[in-house]
C-alpha positions as CSV (number, residue, x, y, z in Angstrom):
1,M,-119.1,-37.4,202.9
2,N,-118.0,-35.6,205.4
3,I,-119.6,-32.3,204.1
4,P,-119.3,-29.9,206.9
5,T,-121.9,-26.6,207.2
6,M,-121.0,-23.4,207.5
7,A,-121.9,-23.8,211.1
8,Q,-119.7,-26.6,211.8
9,M,-116.8,-24.5,210.6
10,A,-117.8,-21.4,212.4
11,A,-117.9,-23.1,215.6
12,K,-113.4,-24.2,215.1
13,G,-112.6,-20.7,213.9
14,E,-112.2,-21.9,210.2
15,T,-113.5,-20.0,207.2
16,P,-113.8,-22.3,203.9
17,D,-112.8,-20.4,200.4
18,T,-116.3,-21.7,198.5
19,L,-119.5,-21.9,199.4
20,F,-121.8,-24.6,197.9
21,W,-125.2,-23.8,197.4
22,V,-127.3,-26.6,196.9
23,G,-130.7,-25.6,195.9
24,C,-134.4,-26.8,196.4
25,A,-133.8,-29.9,194.1
26,G,-130.2,-30.4,195.2
27,S,-131.8,-30.7,197.7
28,F,-134.7,-32.5,197.9
29,D,-135.2,-34.1,194.5
30,E,-134.1,-37.3,194.6
31,R,-132.6,-37.4,190.8
32,A,-131.0,-33.7,191.3
33,Q,-129.3,-35.4,194.6
34,N,-127.1,-37.6,192.9
35,I,-125.6,-34.7,190.9
36,T,-125.3,-32.5,194.2
37,R,-122.9,-35.5,195.2
38,D,-120.8,-35.2,192.2
39,I,-120.3,-31.6,192.5
40,C,-119.0,-32.3,196.1
41,K,-116.6,-35.1,195.3
42,I,-115.5,-32.9,192.3
43,L,-114.7,-29.8,194.9
44,Q,-113.1,-32.8,197.1
45,H,-111.2,-34.3,193.9
46,V,-109.1,-31.1,193.5
47,G,-109.0,-29.9,197.5
48,I,-111.3,-26.6,197.4
49,N,-112.2,-26.1,200.8
50,F,-116.0,-25.6,201.1
51,A,-119.1,-25.9,202.7
52,I,-122.7,-26.3,202.6
53,L,-125.2,-24.2,204.6
54,G,-127.1,-27.0,205.2
55,T,-130.8,-26.4,207.2
56,E,-129.8,-22.5,206.9
57,E,-130.0,-22.5,203.6
58,S,-133.4,-21.4,202.2
59,C,-134.9,-20.7,198.9
60,T,-133.1,-17.9,197.0
61,G,-136.6,-16.6,195.8
62,D,-136.4,-17.3,192.3
63,P,-139.9,-19.7,191.5
64,A,-141.9,-16.5,193.6
65,K,-139.9,-14.1,191.3
66,R,-140.9,-15.9,188.1
67,A,-144.4,-16.2,189.0
68,G,-145.1,-12.4,190.0
69,N,-144.8,-12.9,193.9
70,E,-142.4,-9.5,194.6
71,F,-143.1,-9.8,198.1
72,L,-142.3,-12.8,199.0
73,F,-139.2,-12.6,196.2
74,Q,-137.7,-10.1,198.2
75,M,-138.8,-11.8,201.9
76,Q,-137.2,-14.7,200.9
77,A,-133.9,-12.9,199.3
78,M,-133.5,-10.9,202.7
79,T,-133.4,-14.0,204.5
80,A,-130.6,-15.1,202.2
81,I,-128.4,-12.3,202.4
82,Q,-128.8,-11.9,205.9
83,V,-127.2,-15.9,206.1
84,L,-124.7,-15.4,203.7
85,D,-123.4,-12.4,205.3
86,S,-123.5,-13.4,208.9
87,Y,-121.0,-15.6,207.6
88,E,-119.7,-13.2,205.5
89,I,-119.5,-15.2,202.3
90,K,-117.4,-13.9,199.4
91,K,-117.6,-17.1,196.9
92,I,-120.6,-19.0,196.1
93,V,-120.7,-22.1,193.7
94,T,-124.3,-23.4,192.7
95,G,-125.5,-26.1,191.0
96,C,-129.0,-24.6,189.8
97,P,-129.0,-22.3,186.9
98,H,-131.8,-20.5,188.5
99,C,-129.9,-20.2,191.8
100,F,-127.1,-18.4,190.3
101,N,-128.8,-16.0,188.1
102,T,-130.9,-15.0,191.2
103,I,-128.2,-14.6,193.5
104,K,-125.6,-12.8,190.9
105,N,-127.9,-10.7,188.9
106,E,-130.4,-10.0,191.8
107,Y,-129.6,-10.2,195.3
108,P,-126.8,-6.9,194.9
109,N,-129.9,-4.8,194.5
110,L,-131.0,-6.2,198.1
111,G,-127.2,-5.5,199.2
112,G,-126.2,-9.1,199.0
113,N,-122.9,-8.6,196.5
114,Y,-120.9,-12.2,195.9
115,E,-118.8,-13.6,193.7
116,V,-121.3,-16.3,191.9
117,I,-119.8,-19.0,189.2
118,H,-122.0,-22.2,188.4
119,H,-120.8,-25.6,188.9
120,S,-120.4,-25.7,184.9
121,Q,-117.7,-23.0,184.9
122,L,-116.1,-24.2,188.1
123,I,-115.5,-27.4,186.0
124,Q,-114.0,-25.7,182.7
125,Q,-111.7,-23.5,184.9
126,L,-110.3,-26.8,186.7
127,I,-109.8,-28.4,183.4
128,D,-107.8,-25.2,182.1
129,E,-106.1,-25.3,185.6
130,G,-105.3,-29.4,184.5
131,K,-106.8,-30.4,187.9
132,L,-109.9,-32.4,185.8
133,K,-108.3,-34.1,182.6
134,A,-111.2,-37.3,181.8
135,E,-108.8,-40.0,182.6
136,G,-109.2,-43.0,184.7
137,G,-112.6,-43.2,184.5
138,E,-115.5,-44.1,182.2
139,S,-114.9,-43.6,178.2
140,F,-117.2,-42.1,176.3
141,K,-115.8,-42.9,173.0
142,G,-118.0,-43.5,170.4
143,K,-120.6,-42.3,172.2
144,K,-122.5,-39.3,170.9
145,I,-123.6,-36.3,173.0
146,T,-125.7,-33.6,172.6
147,F,-125.9,-30.6,175.4
148,H,-129.1,-28.6,176.1
149,D,-128.4,-24.8,177.2
150,P,-130.6,-24.0,180.2
151,C,-131.9,-21.1,179.6
152,Y,-130.7,-19.1,182.7
153,L,-127.3,-20.2,182.1
154,G,-127.5,-20.1,177.9
155,R,-129.6,-17.1,177.6
156,A,-129.8,-15.0,180.7
157,N,-126.2,-14.8,181.7
158,G,-124.3,-15.9,178.4
159,V,-122.4,-19.2,179.9
160,Y,-122.0,-21.6,176.8
161,E,-118.5,-22.5,176.4
162,A,-118.1,-23.7,180.1
163,P,-120.9,-26.8,179.6
164,R,-119.5,-27.4,176.6
165,K,-115.8,-27.5,177.5
166,A,-116.3,-30.4,180.1
167,L,-117.7,-32.2,176.6
168,E,-115.2,-31.1,174.6
169,I,-112.1,-32.4,176.1
170,L,-114.3,-36.3,176.2
171,D,-113.5,-38.7,173.2
172,A,-117.0,-38.3,171.9
173,E,-119.0,-36.7,169.5
174,L,-120.3,-33.2,170.5
175,V,-123.5,-32.8,168.4
176,E,-125.5,-29.3,168.4
177,M,-129.6,-29.5,168.7
178,K,-131.1,-27.1,165.9
179,R,-131.9,-24.5,168.9
180,C,-128.9,-24.1,170.4
181,K,-126.5,-21.5,171.9
182,S,-128.4,-18.0,171.9
183,N,-131.4,-19.5,169.5
184,G,-131.9,-22.4,172.2
185,L,-135.3,-23.8,173.2
186,C,-136.1,-23.8,176.4
187,C,-136.7,-26.9,178.6
188,G,-140.5,-25.6,179.7
189,A,-139.5,-25.1,183.6
190,G,-138.3,-22.2,183.6
191,G,-140.6,-18.7,185.0
192,G,-142.3,-20.7,187.5
193,Q,-143.7,-23.2,185.0
194,M,-141.8,-26.0,186.8
195,F,-144.5,-26.0,190.0
196,K,-147.5,-25.9,187.7
197,E,-149.6,-28.3,185.2
198,P,-148.9,-27.2,181.7
199,E,-151.6,-24.6,179.7
200,K,-153.8,-26.3,177.0
201,G,-151.9,-26.4,173.5
202,T,-151.0,-29.6,170.9
203,K,-147.5,-30.5,172.1
204,D,-146.1,-30.0,175.6
205,I,-142.9,-28.1,175.2
206,N,-140.5,-30.4,176.5
207,I,-141.7,-33.0,173.9
208,E,-140.6,-30.7,171.6
209,R,-137.1,-30.5,172.8
210,I,-136.6,-33.6,173.2
211,D,-138.2,-34.2,169.5
212,E,-135.3,-32.4,168.7
213,A,-132.8,-33.8,170.5
214,L,-134.0,-37.5,169.4
215,A,-133.6,-36.3,165.8
216,L,-129.7,-36.8,166.2
217,Q,-129.8,-40.3,167.8
218,P,-127.4,-39.5,171.1
219,N,-126.3,-42.0,173.2
220,I,-126.7,-39.0,175.9
221,V,-128.9,-35.5,176.2
222,A,-126.7,-33.2,178.9
223,S,-127.9,-30.6,180.4
224,S,-126.1,-28.6,183.8
225,C,-129.9,-27.4,185.5
226,P,-132.3,-29.4,187.8
227,F,-134.9,-28.3,186.5
228,C,-134.3,-29.0,182.6
229,M,-133.1,-33.0,183.9
230,T,-136.5,-33.5,185.1
231,M,-138.5,-32.1,182.2
232,L,-135.3,-33.9,179.4
233,S,-135.9,-37.0,181.4
234,D,-139.5,-36.7,181.3
235,G,-139.3,-36.2,177.2
236,I,-137.2,-39.5,177.0
237,K,-140.0,-41.4,179.0
238,N,-142.3,-40.2,176.9
239,F,-140.4,-41.5,174.4
240,N,-139.8,-45.1,176.0
241,K,-136.0,-44.2,175.4
242,E,-135.0,-44.5,178.4
243,E,-132.2,-47.7,177.9
244,E,-130.8,-46.1,175.0
245,V,-130.7,-42.0,175.6
246,K,-129.2,-41.4,179.0
247,V,-129.8,-37.7,180.6
248,L,-126.8,-36.6,182.1
249,D,-125.6,-33.9,183.8
250,I,-121.8,-31.7,183.2
251,A,-121.2,-32.9,187.0
252,E,-122.2,-37.0,186.1
253,I,-120.5,-36.5,183.0
254,T,-116.6,-35.2,184.5
255,V,-116.9,-37.7,187.7
256,R,-117.9,-40.9,185.3
257,A,-114.9,-39.8,182.9
258,N,-112.4,-38.8,185.6
259,G,-113.2,-41.9,188.0
260,L,-114.3,-40.0,190.8
């Protein structure tokens, strides 16, 4: 896809308008890599001049902080801030609500001040500007879609309308789960839980969430977080519904609808 790194652009004396912060999941998780590619397709389609850090990108420190290791978080955060500041980066778009929340809300306390937007907010802006129209690609006519609110996008940052905007322009039926928006239910991966086995109980939280989604009989469960993607997909597999119900990111839906 010919995506430049910040180092390559700096070597040419160029500065991109936007840094795309890919994140750990978007870099290493096979499922999330598809979302990363689709975000890049959107950025390229609308002509945004952007770059990535490539091998210079490291973890934001979010999992360490959520798991209670403040010392490790600050070490990881300071490393990232030094890299960002060395390239004089001002604007960042992320593919992950965890990265978005950490860089936007926690880096300023450590001296890292940037304009940070989540990819669903970018998609909303591009729709409002008429640059993305849900034309010329796959039709979602007659499909029923429900959106799962990621905790760090929704309750933590109050971003509810941006991801729904991408769904509202489709010729599809948008249905809400009982627990949505400010009353949304966690998928079970936040707070560092993604990297450990669930604690003893009667029901896994992602099964509870998918139960709620399947009650609506959707064709698509949409999200905008790679951690949620893993948990929701595992929930769908638990019910052997992979053929009938697809779990898709907002970026993937946008790319399909616009034929990118």
